[in-house]
C-alpha positions in Angstrom: 0.0 0.0 0.1 0.8 3.7 0.1 1.2 6.4 2.8 0.6 9.8 2.4 0.4 12.0 5.3 0.5 16.0 5.8 2.5 16.8 9.5 1.8 21.0 10.3 3.5 22.3 12.8 4.6 24.9 15.1 7.6 25.7 16.4 8.3 27.6 19.1 11.9 28.9 20.1 11.7 31.3 22.5 8.3 33.1 24.7 8.5 36.2 22.0 5.6 35.3 19.6 8.0 36.2 16.9 9.7 33.7 17.6 7.3 30.8 16.2 7.7 29.1 13.1 4.6 27.2 10.9 5.6 24.2 8.7 3.4 22.4 6.6 5.0 19.5 5.3 3.5 16.2 3.0 5.3 13.3 3.1 4.4 10.4 0.7 5.6 6.7 1.4 7.7 8.4 4.2 9.4 10.8 2.1 8.6 14.4 2.8 8.2 16.0 -1.1 7.2 19.2 -0.6 7.0 21.7 2.9 6.1 25.6 3.3 7.8 27.1 5.7 6.4 30.6 7.3 10.3 31.9 8.0 11.0 31.2 3.8 7.5 32.2 2.9 7.0 29.6 0.4 6.4 26.3 -0.7 9.9 24.1 -1.3 9.6 21.1 -3.1 12.2 17.9 -2.6 11.4 16.1 -5.6 10.4 16.3 -9.1 6.2 16.3 -8.1 7.3 18.3 -5.0 8.8 20.9 -7.1 5.8 21.2 -9.8 3.5 21.8 -7.1 6.1 23.9 -5.5 5.7 26.0 -8.6 2.4 25.6 -9.0 1.3 26.5 -5.0 3.8 29.4 -4.9 2.0 31.1 -7.6 -1.4 30.7 -6.4 -1.9 34.2 -4.1 -5.0 32.0 -2.2 -3.0 29.5 -1.3 -0.1 31.6 -0.3 -2.3 33.8 1.7 -4.0 30.6 3.5 -0.7 29.2 4.3 0.9 32.6 5.4 -2.0 32.9 8.0 -1.5 29.8 9.4 1.1 31.3 12.0 -0.8 33.7 13.0 -4.3 31.8 13.1 -2.9 28.6 14.3 0.3 28.9 16.2 0.6 32.2 17.3 -3.2 31.7 19.1 -2.4 28.3 20.7 0.9 29.7 22.4 -0.2 30.1 25.3 -1.2 26.7 25.7 2.2 25.7 24.6 4.0 27.5 26.9 1.6 26.7 30.0 2.6 22.9 29.6 
């Protein structure tokens, strides 16, 4: 069979909200093929398919706006929960 996985994570490097990074990774059969990193601000492809998807997704302003918004909507919104544990 095949294994498809999407991993979304927030990396907190300090209590300063500016030190938060949002990562959205797409994995197929244990190999990451594309990733969005909020620090970079765009998708980066790691395989032939990933590079093609990155080009398409980076040229779509609506897709990038959603990904860039996740840092505020998901990571910074939940920062208090992260720091309280």
